[in-house]
N, C-alpha and C positions, 0 to 999 in steps of 0.2 A: 189587915183590917178590911172588913166588908165595906163596900161603898167607897173604896179608895183606889186611886190610880197613881202610879209612880211614874214621873217623868225623869229619866236619867240624863244628866247634862255632863259632857266630858270635854276636856281641852279648854280652849280659849273661848270666852263669850264676849265677842266684840261686834262691831257694826254689821259685818256680813251674817251674823248668827241671830241678831235680835228678832227678826221676823219669824224665823223658824222656831225660836223659843216661845214667842208669844202664841204662835199657831199651835204648838204642841200642848201648851198649858190650856189654851182655849178649847181645843178639841177634847182634851181630857175632862175639862169642866162640863162640857156639853154631853158627855156620855151618860146615858140613862142610868139612874140609880147612884151616881157618884155624889158623895157628900164632901169629899176632900181630895185635893190634888197635892201629892208630896213631890217636891222638886228635889231630887237627890243630886247634891253637888260634890259627892265624894271624889269624883274624877275630874273636877273642874280646877284648872290651875290659874285662870285669870278671868276677872270680870271688869269691864269698863263701866263708866258712869251710865251709859245707855242701857246696859244690862240691868243695872239696879232700877232704872226707870221702867224697864220692861217687866221686871218682876212685880213691882208695885202696881203697874197698870193692869197686869194679869190678875192680881189679887182683887182689885176693884171690879174688874169685869166678871170674875167668878162669883164675887159676893152678890152681884145682881141676880145671879142664878141660884143663890142659896148654897154655894159651894165654897169651902174654905181652901186656902192655899198656904202650905207651910214648906219650909226648906229644911233639909237635913244633910248631914255629912260634910258641911263646909269646914275646911281646915286651912292652916297657914295664912297666906296673904288674902285669900278669898274670905276667910272668916274675919280677919281684921278689917277689911274694907266693909263688909256687911255690918260689923259691930259699930264702926265709927260713923257710918251713915244712918244707924238706927234700924236698918232693914232686918238685921238678925233678930232683934227684939220683936219687931212687927210681924215677922213671918215664922217665928219659932213656935213649936208645939206647946 
């Protein structure tokens, strides 16, 4: 899709990764002409609660810029955690 940037996230998303995830989404949202940031979780195997907070904070920050944030590709335990917390619904296309 034109105006879209994909941020690919792989492995474990825990405390050492939160800052890098927030920065990657923020940098993508600030790219000229971007209307939507897609966070691809296809290769993500673990998300902690801080990662969920990071995703939601990134969504709020991007919204201020008029940019949407959605997630895609979540499966297994990652998908279950996102569903139980309501993040899957909040950040789905």
